[in-house]
N, CA, C and O atoms as a Maestro MAE file, in Angstrom:
{
 s_m_m2io_version
 :::
 2.0.0
}

f_m_ct {
 s_m_title
 :::
 protein
 m_atom[296] {
  # First column is atom index #
  i_m_mmod_type
  r_m_x_coord
  r_m_y_coord
  r_m_z_coord
  i_m_residue_number
  s_m_chain_name
  s_m_pdb_residue_name
  s_m_pdb_atom_name
  i_m_atomic_number
  :::
  1 25 0.847 -1.174 0.000 1 A "MET " " N  " 7
  2 3 0.000 0.000 0.000 1 A "MET " " CA " 6
  3 2 0.895 1.240 0.000 1 A "MET " " C  " 6
  4 15 1.797 1.348 0.830 1 A "MET " " O  " 8
  5 25 0.659 2.152 -0.899 2 A "ASP " " N  " 7
  6 3 1.437 3.385 -1.020 2 A "ASP " " CA " 6
  7 2 0.743 4.485 -0.217 2 A "ASP " " C  " 6
  8 15 -0.211 5.104 -0.687 2 A "ASP " " O  " 8
  9 25 1.232 4.715 0.991 3 A "LEU " " N  " 7
  10 3 0.592 5.694 1.867 3 A "LEU " " CA " 6
  11 2 1.053 7.123 1.622 3 A "LEU " " C  " 6
  12 15 0.633 8.041 2.326 3 A "LEU " " O  " 8
  13 25 1.913 7.317 0.627 4 A "THR " " N  " 7
  14 3 2.329 8.682 0.303 4 A "THR " " CA " 6
  15 2 1.218 9.411 -0.439 4 A "THR " " C  " 6
  16 15 1.244 10.637 -0.552 4 A "THR " " O  " 8
  17 25 0.256 8.671 -0.937 5 A "GLU " " N  " 7
  18 3 -0.857 9.216 -1.713 5 A "GLU " " CA " 6
  19 2 -2.078 9.412 -0.826 5 A "GLU " " C  " 6
  20 15 -2.530 8.476 -0.166 5 A "GLU " " O  " 8
  21 25 -2.610 10.627 -0.811 6 A "LYS " " N  " 7
  22 3 -3.825 10.901 -0.039 6 A "LYS " " CA " 6
  23 2 -5.018 10.323 -0.779 6 A "LYS " " C  " 6
  24 15 -5.334 10.734 -1.895 6 A "LYS " " O  " 8
  25 25 -5.679 9.360 -0.138 7 A "SER " " N  " 7
  26 3 -6.857 8.780 -0.759 7 A "SER " " CA " 6
  27 2 -7.773 8.209 0.312 7 A "SER " " C  " 6
  28 15 -7.345 7.930 1.432 7 A "SER " " O  " 8
  29 25 -9.022 8.044 -0.044 8 A "VAL " " N  " 7
  30 3 -9.994 7.448 0.872 8 A "VAL " " CA " 6
  31 2 -9.577 6.029 1.217 8 A "VAL " " C  " 6
  32 15 -9.694 5.607 2.368 8 A "VAL " " O  " 8
  33 25 -9.092 5.289 0.227 9 A "ALA " " N  " 7
  34 3 -8.653 3.906 0.457 9 A "ALA " " CA " 6
  35 2 -7.515 3.858 1.479 9 A "ALA " " C  " 6
  36 15 -7.489 2.971 2.332 9 A "ALA " " O  " 8
  37 25 -6.586 4.795 1.402 10 A "ASN " " N  " 7
  38 3 -5.478 4.819 2.351 10 A "ASN " " CA " 6
  39 2 -5.959 5.180 3.752 10 A "ASN " " C  " 6
  40 15 -5.476 4.624 4.738 10 A "ASN " " O  " 8
  41 25 -6.909 6.109 3.845 11 A "VAL " " N  " 7
  42 3 -7.488 6.457 5.146 11 A "VAL " " CA " 6
  43 2 -8.140 5.215 5.750 11 A "VAL " " C  " 6
  44 15 -7.935 4.913 6.926 11 A "VAL " " O  " 8
  45 25 -8.913 4.505 4.957 12 A "GLU " " N  " 7
  46 3 -9.573 3.289 5.433 12 A "GLU " " CA " 6
  47 2 -8.553 2.261 5.901 12 A "GLU " " C  " 6
  48 15 -8.715 1.655 6.960 12 A "GLU " " O  " 8
  49 25 -7.503 2.067 5.110 13 A "PHE " " N  " 7
  50 3 -6.458 1.108 5.455 13 A "PHE " " CA " 6
  51 2 -5.818 1.459 6.790 13 A "PHE " " C  " 6
  52 15 -5.688 0.597 7.659 13 A "PHE " " O  " 8
  53 25 -5.417 2.714 6.965 14 A "MET " " N  " 7
  54 3 -4.739 3.130 8.195 14 A "MET " " CA " 6
  55 2 -5.647 2.985 9.413 14 A "MET " " C  " 6
  56 15 -5.203 2.515 10.460 14 A "MET " " O  " 8
  57 25 -6.904 3.380 9.289 15 A "ILE " " N  " 7
  58 3 -7.841 3.266 10.404 15 A "ILE " " CA " 6
  59 2 -8.013 1.800 10.803 15 A "ILE " " C  " 6
  60 15 -7.997 1.473 11.990 15 A "ILE " " O  " 8
  61 25 -8.177 0.933 9.829 16 A "GLU " " N  " 7
  62 3 -8.353 -0.492 10.131 16 A "GLU " " CA " 6
  63 2 -7.110 -1.059 10.826 16 A "GLU " " C  " 6
  64 15 -7.232 -1.845 11.765 16 A "GLU " " O  " 8
  65 25 -5.932 -0.669 10.374 17 A "LYS " " N  " 7
  66 3 -4.694 -1.167 10.986 17 A "LYS " " CA " 6
  67 2 -4.519 -0.619 12.400 17 A "LYS " " C  " 6
  68 15 -4.052 -1.335 13.286 17 A "LYS " " O  " 8
  69 25 -4.887 0.635 12.616 18 A "ILE " " N  " 7
  70 3 -4.816 1.216 13.961 18 A "ILE " " CA " 6
  71 2 -5.764 0.457 14.888 18 A "ILE " " C  " 6
  72 15 -5.395 0.120 16.013 18 A "ILE " " O  " 8
  73 25 -6.975 0.191 14.421 19 A "LYS " " N  " 7
  74 3 -7.943 -0.542 15.232 19 A "LYS " " CA " 6
  75 2 -7.432 -1.941 15.579 19 A "LYS " " C  " 6
  76 15 -7.580 -2.394 16.714 19 A "LYS " " O  " 8
  77 25 -6.838 -2.613 14.613 20 A "GLU " " N  " 7
  78 3 -6.291 -3.948 14.856 20 A "GLU " " CA " 6
  79 2 -5.191 -3.909 15.911 20 A "GLU " " C  " 6
  80 15 -5.180 -4.712 16.843 20 A "GLU " " O  " 8
  81 25 -4.282 -2.980 15.754 21 A "LYS " " N  " 7
  82 3 -3.129 -2.896 16.647 21 A "LYS " " CA " 6
  83 2 -3.549 -2.511 18.064 21 A "LYS " " C  " 6
  84 15 -3.003 -3.034 19.035 21 A "LYS " " O  " 8
  85 25 -4.505 -1.611 18.187 22 A "LEU " " N  " 7
  86 3 -4.946 -1.173 19.509 22 A "LEU " " CA " 6
  87 2 -5.993 -2.106 20.101 22 A "LEU " " C  " 6
  88 15 -6.370 -1.972 21.265 22 A "LEU " " O  " 8
  89 25 -6.455 -3.044 19.299 23 A "ARG " " N  " 7
  90 3 -7.500 -3.975 19.731 23 A "ARG " " CA " 6
  91 2 -8.711 -3.210 20.259 23 A "ARG " " C  " 6
  92 15 -9.185 -3.448 21.370 23 A "ARG " " O  " 8
  93 25 -9.188 -2.301 19.444 24 A "VAL " " N  " 7
  94 3 -10.329 -1.469 19.813 24 A "VAL " " CA " 6
  95 2 -11.541 -2.366 20.067 24 A "VAL " " C  " 6
  96 15 -11.931 -3.159 19.210 24 A "VAL " " O  " 8
  97 25 -12.124 -2.229 21.248 25 A "LEU " " N  " 7
  98 3 -13.266 -3.065 21.606 25 A "LEU " " CA " 6
  99 2 -14.548 -2.578 20.949 25 A "LEU " " C  " 6
  100 15 -15.343 -3.380 20.457 25 A "LEU " " O  " 8
  101 25 -14.747 -1.284 20.941 26 A "ASN " " N  " 7
  102 3 -15.944 -0.726 20.321 26 A "ASN " " CA " 6
  103 2 -15.601 -0.357 18.878 26 A "ASN " " C  " 6
  104 15 -15.243 0.784 18.583 26 A "ASN " " O  " 8
  105 25 -15.717 -1.334 17.991 27 A "LEU " " N  " 7
  106 3 -15.295 -1.143 16.601 27 A "LEU " " CA " 6
  107 2 -16.086 -0.051 15.894 27 A "LEU " " C  " 6
  108 15 -15.593 0.552 14.941 27 A "LEU " " O  " 8
  109 25 -17.304 0.208 16.348 28 A "GLY " " N  " 7
  110 3 -18.111 1.254 15.740 28 A "GLY " " CA " 6
  111 2 -17.654 2.650 16.124 28 A "GLY " " C  " 6
  112 15 -18.052 3.631 15.495 28 A "GLY " " O  " 8
  113 25 -16.827 2.747 17.149 29 A "ALA " " N  " 7
  114 3 -16.382 4.057 17.620 29 A "ALA " " CA " 6
  115 2 -15.404 4.708 16.648 29 A "ALA " " C  " 6
  116 15 -15.333 5.934 16.562 29 A "ALA " " O  " 8
  117 25 -14.663 3.902 15.927 30 A "ILE " " N  " 7
  118 3 -13.683 4.430 14.974 30 A "ILE " " CA " 6
  119 2 -13.995 3.828 13.611 30 A "ILE " " C  " 6
  120 15 -13.760 2.645 13.365 30 A "ILE " " O  " 8
  121 25 -14.524 4.659 12.744 31 A "LYS " " N  " 7
  122 3 -14.854 4.212 11.391 31 A "LYS " " CA " 6
  123 2 -14.092 5.068 10.390 31 A "LYS " " C  " 6
  124 15 -13.897 6.261 10.618 31 A "LYS " " O  " 8
  125 25 -13.662 4.473 9.288 32 A "PRO " " N  " 7
  126 3 -12.976 5.262 8.261 32 A "PRO " " CA " 6
  127 2 -13.811 6.443 7.769 32 A "PRO " " C  " 6
  128 15 -13.261 7.475 7.387 32 A "PRO " " O  " 8
  129 25 -15.122 6.296 7.776 33 A "SER " " N  " 7
  130 3 -15.984 7.389 7.296 33 A "SER " " CA " 6
  131 2 -15.958 8.597 8.221 33 A "SER " " C  " 6
  132 15 -16.420 9.671 7.837 33 A "SER " " O  " 8
  133 25 -15.430 8.446 9.425 34 A "HIS " " N  " 7
  134 3 -15.333 9.558 10.366 34 A "HIS " " CA " 6
  135 2 -14.173 10.502 10.025 34 A "HIS " " C  " 6
  136 15 -14.046 11.577 10.612 34 A "HIS " " O  " 8
  137 25 -13.349 10.098 9.094 35 A "PHE " " N  " 7
  138 3 -12.141 10.864 8.765 35 A "PHE " " CA " 6
  139 2 -12.142 11.234 7.289 35 A "PHE " " C  " 6
  140 15 -12.725 10.532 6.462 35 A "PHE " " O  " 8
  141 25 -11.484 12.340 6.968 36 A "ASP " " N  " 7
  142 3 -11.359 12.698 5.566 36 A "ASP " " CA " 6
  143 2 -9.894 12.983 5.241 36 A "ASP " " C  " 6
  144 15 -9.028 12.968 6.115 36 A "ASP " " O  " 8
  145 25 -9.651 13.238 3.987 37 A "GLU " " N  " 7
  146 3 -8.278 13.427 3.515 37 A "GLU " " CA " 6
  147 2 -7.649 14.711 4.049 37 A "GLU " " C  " 6
  148 15 -6.433 14.880 3.966 37 A "GLU " " O  " 8
  149 25 -8.456 15.615 4.593 38 A "GLU " " N  " 7
  150 3 -7.937 16.862 5.138 38 A "GLU " " CA " 6
  151 2 -6.960 16.606 6.289 38 A "GLU " " C  " 6
  152 15 -5.985 17.338 6.459 38 A "GLU " " O  " 8
  153 25 -7.225 15.585 7.058 39 A "MET " " N  " 7
  154 3 -6.394 15.248 8.214 39 A "MET " " CA " 6
  155 2 -5.437 14.100 7.909 39 A "MET " " C  " 6
  156 15 -4.968 13.422 8.823 39 A "MET " " O  " 8
  157 25 -5.151 13.883 6.654 40 A "TYR " " N  " 7
  158 3 -4.370 12.724 6.220 40 A "TYR " " CA " 6
  159 2 -2.997 12.649 6.886 40 A "TYR " " C  " 6
  160 15 -2.614 11.594 7.390 40 A "TYR " " O  " 8
  161 25 -2.262 13.743 6.893 41 A "GLU " " N  " 7
  162 3 -0.897 13.724 7.428 41 A "GLU " " CA " 6
  163 2 -0.899 13.400 8.916 41 A "GLU " " C  " 6
  164 15 -0.063 12.625 9.381 41 A "GLU " " O  " 8
  165 25 -1.831 13.984 9.668 42 A "GLU " " N  " 7
  166 3 -1.921 13.715 11.098 42 A "GLU " " CA " 6
  167 2 -2.279 12.249 11.347 42 A "GLU " " C  " 6
  168 15 -1.711 11.601 12.226 42 A "GLU " " O  " 8
  169 25 -3.223 11.739 10.563 43 A "LEU " " N  " 7
  170 3 -3.624 10.340 10.682 43 A "LEU " " CA " 6
  171 2 -2.458 9.415 10.345 43 A "LEU " " C  " 6
  172 15 -2.259 8.392 11.000 43 A "LEU " " O  " 8
  173 25 -1.700 9.776 9.329 44 A "LYS " " N  " 7
  174 3 -0.549 8.959 8.925 44 A "LYS " " CA " 6
  175 2 0.502 8.933 10.034 44 A "LYS " " C  " 6
  176 15 1.116 7.892 10.270 44 A "LYS " " O  " 8
  177 25 0.721 10.055 10.716 45 A "GLU " " N  " 7
  178 3 1.674 10.094 11.822 45 A "GLU " " CA " 6
  179 2 1.237 9.155 12.946 45 A "GLU " " C  " 6
  180 15 2.058 8.428 13.506 45 A "GLU " " O  " 8
  181 25 -0.054 9.171 13.272 46 A "ILE " " N  " 7
  182 3 -0.573 8.275 14.304 46 A "ILE " " CA " 6
  183 2 -0.401 6.827 13.868 46 A "ILE " " C  " 6
  184 15 0.048 5.983 14.643 46 A "ILE " " O  " 8
  185 25 -0.758 6.550 12.629 47 A "TYR " " N  " 7
  186 3 -0.625 5.190 12.081 47 A "TYR " " CA " 6
  187 2 0.821 4.696 12.205 47 A "TYR " " C  " 6
  188 15 1.057 3.584 12.677 47 A "TYR " " O  " 8
  189 25 1.783 5.514 11.785 48 A "GLU " " N  " 7
  190 3 3.188 5.106 11.814 48 A "GLU " " CA " 6
  191 2 3.671 4.871 13.244 48 A "GLU " " C  " 6
  192 15 4.415 3.925 13.501 48 A "GLU " " O  " 8
  193 25 3.255 5.720 14.166 49 A "MET " " N  " 7
  194 3 3.644 5.560 15.563 49 A "MET " " CA " 6
  195 2 3.045 4.275 16.141 49 A "MET " " C  " 6
  196 15 3.728 3.532 16.846 49 A "MET " " O  " 8
  197 25 1.779 4.017 15.846 50 A "VAL " " N  " 7
  198 3 1.113 2.816 16.340 50 A "VAL " " CA " 6
  199 2 1.796 1.562 15.792 50 A "VAL " " C  " 6
  200 15 1.967 0.584 16.519 50 A "VAL " " O  " 8
  201 25 2.180 1.584 14.538 51 A "GLN " " N  " 7
  202 3 2.813 0.414 13.927 51 A "GLN " " CA " 6
  203 2 4.201 0.144 14.500 51 A "GLN " " C  " 6
  204 15 4.649 -1.002 14.510 51 A "GLN " " O  " 8
  205 25 4.888 1.183 14.977 52 A "ARG " " N  " 7
  206 3 6.243 1.012 15.520 52 A "ARG " " CA " 6
  207 2 6.246 0.362 16.903 52 A "ARG " " C  " 6
  208 15 7.196 -0.336 17.257 52 A "ARG " " O  " 8
  209 25 5.193 0.585 17.683 53 A "LYS " " N  " 7
  210 3 5.164 0.100 19.066 53 A "LYS " " CA " 6
  211 2 4.569 -1.301 19.158 53 A "LYS " " C  " 6
  212 15 3.653 -1.657 18.417 53 A "LYS " " O  " 8
  213 25 5.109 -2.079 20.079 54 A "ALA " " N  " 7
  214 3 4.614 -3.449 20.272 54 A "ALA " " CA " 6
  215 2 3.395 -3.477 21.188 54 A "ALA " " C  " 6
  216 15 2.499 -4.303 21.011 54 A "ALA " " O  " 8
  217 25 3.363 -2.569 22.173 55 A "SER " " N  " 7
  218 3 2.237 -2.540 23.099 55 A "SER " " CA " 6
  219 2 2.029 -1.120 23.598 55 A "SER " " C  " 6
  220 15 2.873 -0.244 23.413 55 A "SER " " O  " 8
  221 25 0.881 -0.917 24.235 56 A "PHE " " N  " 7
  222 3 0.504 0.415 24.691 56 A "PHE " " CA " 6
  223 2 -0.027 0.346 26.110 56 A "PHE " " C  " 6
  224 15 -0.753 -0.582 26.469 56 A "PHE " " O  " 8
  225 25 0.337 1.332 26.913 57 A "SER " " N  " 7
  226 3 -0.209 1.421 28.263 57 A "SER " " CA " 6
  227 2 -1.641 1.952 28.161 57 A "SER " " C  " 6
  228 15 -2.013 2.516 27.132 57 A "SER " " O  " 8
  229 25 -2.438 1.782 29.195 58 A "PRO " " N  " 7
  230 3 -3.799 2.332 29.160 58 A "PRO " " CA " 6
  231 2 -3.818 3.842 28.909 58 A "PRO " " C  " 6
  232 15 -4.690 4.335 28.194 58 A "PRO " " O  " 8
  233 25 -2.878 4.571 29.484 59 A "SER " " N  " 7
  234 3 -2.856 6.021 29.270 59 A "SER " " CA " 6
  235 2 -2.477 6.369 27.832 59 A "SER " " C  " 6
  236 15 -2.978 7.349 27.281 59 A "SER " " O  " 8
  237 25 -1.599 5.576 27.221 60 A "GLU " " N  " 7
  238 3 -1.259 5.802 25.814 60 A "GLU " " CA " 6
  239 2 -2.463 5.522 24.918 60 A "GLU " " C  " 6
  240 15 -2.723 6.254 23.963 60 A "GLU " " O  " 8
  241 25 -3.191 4.457 25.238 61 A "MET " " N  " 7
  242 3 -4.377 4.132 24.440 61 A "MET " " CA " 6
  243 2 -5.424 5.239 24.563 61 A "MET " " C  " 6
  244 15 -6.083 5.590 23.585 61 A "MET " " O  " 8
  245 25 -5.570 5.786 25.774 62 A "GLN " " N  " 7
  246 3 -6.514 6.880 25.988 62 A "GLN " " CA " 6
  247 2 -6.096 8.104 25.180 62 A "GLN " " C  " 6
  248 15 -6.931 8.758 24.555 62 A "GLN " " O  " 8
  249 25 -4.800 8.410 25.198 63 A "ALA " " N  " 7
  250 3 -4.294 9.567 24.453 63 A "ALA " " CA " 6
  251 2 -4.508 9.377 22.947 63 A "ALA " " C  " 6
  252 15 -4.881 10.321 22.250 63 A "ALA " " O  " 8
  253 25 -4.276 8.173 22.453 64 A "LEU " " N  " 7
  254 3 -4.489 7.897 21.029 64 A "LEU " " CA " 6
  255 2 -5.968 8.022 20.668 64 A "LEU " " C  " 6
  256 15 -6.310 8.580 19.625 64 A "LEU " " O  " 8
  257 25 -6.831 7.512 21.518 65 A "ALA " " N  " 7
  258 3 -8.272 7.619 21.266 65 A "ALA " " CA " 6
  259 2 -8.704 9.081 21.234 65 A "ALA " " C  " 6
  260 15 -9.511 9.477 20.393 65 A "ALA " " O  " 8
  261 25 -8.171 9.876 22.144 66 A "GLU " " N  " 7
  262 3 -8.502 11.304 22.167 66 A "GLU " " CA " 6
  263 2 -8.002 11.995 20.906 66 A "GLU " " C  " 6
  264 15 -8.707 12.816 20.318 66 A "GLU " " O  " 8
  265 25 -6.789 11.660 20.497 67 A "GLU " " N  " 7
  266 3 -6.226 12.277 19.291 67 A "GLU " " CA " 6
  267 2 -7.034 11.900 18.061 67 A "GLU " " C  " 6
  268 15 -7.304 12.754 17.217 67 A "GLU " " O  " 8
  269 25 -7.424 10.636 17.946 68 A "LEU " " N  " 7
  270 3 -8.268 10.224 16.826 68 A "LEU " " CA " 6
  271 2 -9.600 10.961 16.876 68 A "LEU " " C  " 6
  272 15 -10.138 11.356 15.842 68 A "LEU " " O  " 8
  273 25 -10.127 11.142 18.081 69 A "GLY " " N  " 7
  274 3 -11.368 11.896 18.227 69 A "GLY " " CA " 6
  275 2 -11.229 13.328 17.753 69 A "GLY " " C  " 6
  276 15 -12.154 13.884 17.161 69 A "GLY " " O  " 8
  277 25 -10.074 13.928 18.011 70 A "ASN " " N  " 7
  278 3 -9.826 15.305 17.559 70 A "ASN " " CA " 6
  279 2 -9.755 15.400 16.027 70 A "ASN " " C  " 6
  280 15 -10.052 16.450 15.457 70 A "ASN " " O  " 8
  281 25 -9.366 14.316 15.370 71 A "LEU " " N  " 7
  282 3 -9.204 14.317 13.916 71 A "LEU " " CA " 6
  283 2 -10.509 14.019 13.182 71 A "LEU " " C  " 6
  284 15 -10.583 14.186 11.965 71 A "LEU " " O  " 8
  285 25 -11.529 13.585 13.901 72 A "ARG " " N  " 7
  286 3 -12.794 13.233 13.262 72 A "ARG " " CA " 6
  287 2 -13.417 14.448 12.588 72 A "ARG " " C  " 6
  288 15 -13.213 15.592 12.994 72 A "ARG " " O  " 8
  289 25 -14.183 14.154 11.544 73 A "LYS " " N  " 7
  290 3 -14.914 15.202 10.837 73 A "LYS " " CA " 6
  291 2 -15.836 15.896 11.827 73 A "LYS " " C  " 6
  292 15 -16.413 15.259 12.709 73 A "LYS " " O  " 8
  293 25 -15.967 17.178 11.677 74 A "LYS " " N  " 7
  294 3 -16.863 17.958 12.561 74 A "LYS " " CA " 6
  295 2 -18.272 17.929 12.042 74 A "LYS " " C  " 6
  296 15 -19.165 18.524 12.646 74 A "LYS " " O  " 8
  :::
 }
 m_bond[295] {
  # First column is bond index #
  i_m_from
  i_m_to
  i_m_order
  :::
  1 1 2 1
  2 2 3 1
  3 3 4 2
  4 3 5 1
  5 5 6 1
  6 6 7 1
  7 7 8 2
  8 7 9 1
  9 9 10 1
  10 10 11 1
  11 11 12 2
  12 11 13 1
  13 13 14 1
  14 14 15 1
  15 15 16 2
  16 15 17 1
  17 17 18 1
  18 18 19 1
  19 19 20 2
  20 19 21 1
  21 21 22 1
  22 22 23 1
  23 23 24 2
  24 23 25 1
  25 25 26 1
  26 26 27 1
  27 27 28 2
  28 27 29 1
  29 29 30 1
  30 30 31 1
  31 31 32 2
  32 31 33 1
  33 33 34 1
  34 34 35 1
  35 35 36 2
  36 35 37 1
  37 37 38 1
  38 38 39 1
  39 39 40 2
  40 39 41 1
  41 41 42 1
  42 42 43 1
  43 43 44 2
  44 43 45 1
  45 45 46 1
  46 46 47 1
  47 47 48 2
  48 47 49 1
  49 49 50 1
  50 50 51 1
  51 51 52 2
  52 51 53 1
  53 53 54 1
  54 54 55 1
  55 55 56 2
  56 55 57 1
  57 57 58 1
  58 58 59 1
  59 59 60 2
  60 59 61 1
  61 61 62 1
  62 62 63 1
  63 63 64 2
  64 63 65 1
  65 65 66 1
  66 66 67 1
  67 67 68 2
  68 67 69 1
  69 69 70 1
  70 70 71 1
  71 71 72 2
  72 71 73 1
  73 73 74 1
  74 74 75 1
  75 75 76 2
  76 75 77 1
  77 77 78 1
  78 78 79 1
  79 79 80 2
  80 79 81 1
  81 81 82 1
  82 82 83 1
  83 83 84 2
  84 83 85 1
  85 85 86 1
  86 86 87 1
  87 87 88 2
  88 87 89 1
  89 89 90 1
  90 90 91 1
  91 91 92 2
  92 91 93 1
  93 93 94 1
  94 94 95 1
  95 95 96 2
  96 95 97 1
  97 97 98 1
  98 98 99 1
  99 99 100 2
  100 99 101 1
  101 101 102 1
  102 102 103 1
  103 103 104 2
  104 103 105 1
  105 105 106 1
  106 106 107 1
  107 107 108 2
  108 107 109 1
  109 109 110 1
  110 110 111 1
  111 111 112 2
  112 111 113 1
  113 113 114 1
  114 114 115 1
  115 115 116 2
  116 115 117 1
  117 117 118 1
  118 118 119 1
  119 119 120 2
  120 119 121 1
  121 121 122 1
  122 122 123 1
  123 123 124 2
  124 123 125 1
  125 125 126 1
  126 126 127 1
  127 127 128 2
  128 127 129 1
  129 129 130 1
  130 130 131 1
  131 131 132 2
  132 131 133 1
  133 133 134 1
  134 134 135 1
  135 135 136 2
  136 135 137 1
  137 137 138 1
  138 138 139 1
  139 139 140 2
  140 139 141 1
  141 141 142 1
  142 142 143 1
  143 143 144 2
  144 143 145 1
  145 145 146 1
  146 146 147 1
  147 147 148 2
  148 147 149 1
  149 149 150 1
  150 150 151 1
  151 151 152 2
  152 151 153 1
  153 153 154 1
  154 154 155 1
  155 155 156 2
  156 155 157 1
  157 157 158 1
  158 158 159 1
  159 159 160 2
  160 159 161 1
  161 161 162 1
  162 162 163 1
  163 163 164 2
  164 163 165 1
  165 165 166 1
  166 166 167 1
  167 167 168 2
  168 167 169 1
  169 169 170 1
  170 170 171 1
  171 171 172 2
  172 171 173 1
  173 173 174 1
  174 174 175 1
  175 175 176 2
  176 175 177 1
  177 177 178 1
  178 178 179 1
  179 179 180 2
  180 179 181 1
  181 181 182 1
  182 182 183 1
  183 183 184 2
  184 183 185 1
  185 185 186 1
  186 186 187 1
  187 187 188 2
  188 187 189 1
  189 189 190 1
  190 190 191 1
  191 191 192 2
  192 191 193 1
  193 193 194 1
  194 194 195 1
  195 195 196 2
  196 195 197 1
  197 197 198 1
  198 198 199 1
  199 199 200 2
  200 199 201 1
  201 201 202 1
  202 202 203 1
  203 203 204 2
  204 203 205 1
  205 205 206 1
  206 206 207 1
  207 207 208 2
  208 207 209 1
  209 209 210 1
  210 210 211 1
  211 211 212 2
  212 211 213 1
  213 213 214 1
  214 214 215 1
  215 215 216 2
  216 215 217 1
  217 217 218 1
  218 218 219 1
  219 219 220 2
  220 219 221 1
  221 221 222 1
  222 222 223 1
  223 223 224 2
  224 223 225 1
  225 225 226 1
  226 226 227 1
  227 227 228 2
  228 227 229 1
  229 229 230 1
  230 230 231 1
  231 231 232 2
  232 231 233 1
  233 233 234 1
  234 234 235 1
  235 235 236 2
  236 235 237 1
  237 237 238 1
  238 238 239 1
  239 239 240 2
  240 239 241 1
  241 241 242 1
  242 242 243 1
  243 243 244 2
  244 243 245 1
  245 245 246 1
  246 246 247 1
  247 247 248 2
  248 247 249 1
  249 249 250 1
  250 250 251 1
  251 251 252 2
  252 251 253 1
  253 253 254 1
  254 254 255 1
  255 255 256 2
  256 255 257 1
  257 257 258 1
  258 258 259 1
  259 259 260 2
  260 259 261 1
  261 261 262 1
  262 262 263 1
  263 263 264 2
  264 263 265 1
  265 265 266 1
  266 266 267 1
  267 267 268 2
  268 267 269 1
  269 269 270 1
  270 270 271 1
  271 271 272 2
  272 271 273 1
  273 273 274 1
  274 274 275 1
  275 275 276 2
  276 275 277 1
  277 277 278 1
  278 278 279 1
  279 279 280 2
  280 279 281 1
  281 281 282 1
  282 282 283 1
  283 283 284 2
  284 283 285 1
  285 285 286 1
  286 286 287 1
  287 287 288 2
  288 287 289 1
  289 289 290 1
  290 290 291 1
  291 291 292 2
  292 291 293 1
  293 293 294 1
  294 294 295 1
  295 295 296 2
  :::
 }
}
């Protein structure tokens, strides 16, 4: 997957991978449709950081959830 290109497909891919890695329990809480290409770079930074780490503390997971919430479409 070429994530250098801003696209809906890439947004969907990154969101799904973030959800998998964080083991999001409420899968409906984070949907690709909640995000648009306007926030692509910020979303990509979160995606890359999540992929680099093996595990997350509860406070890190909370911070990531809050950050994703801030990136959602208004």
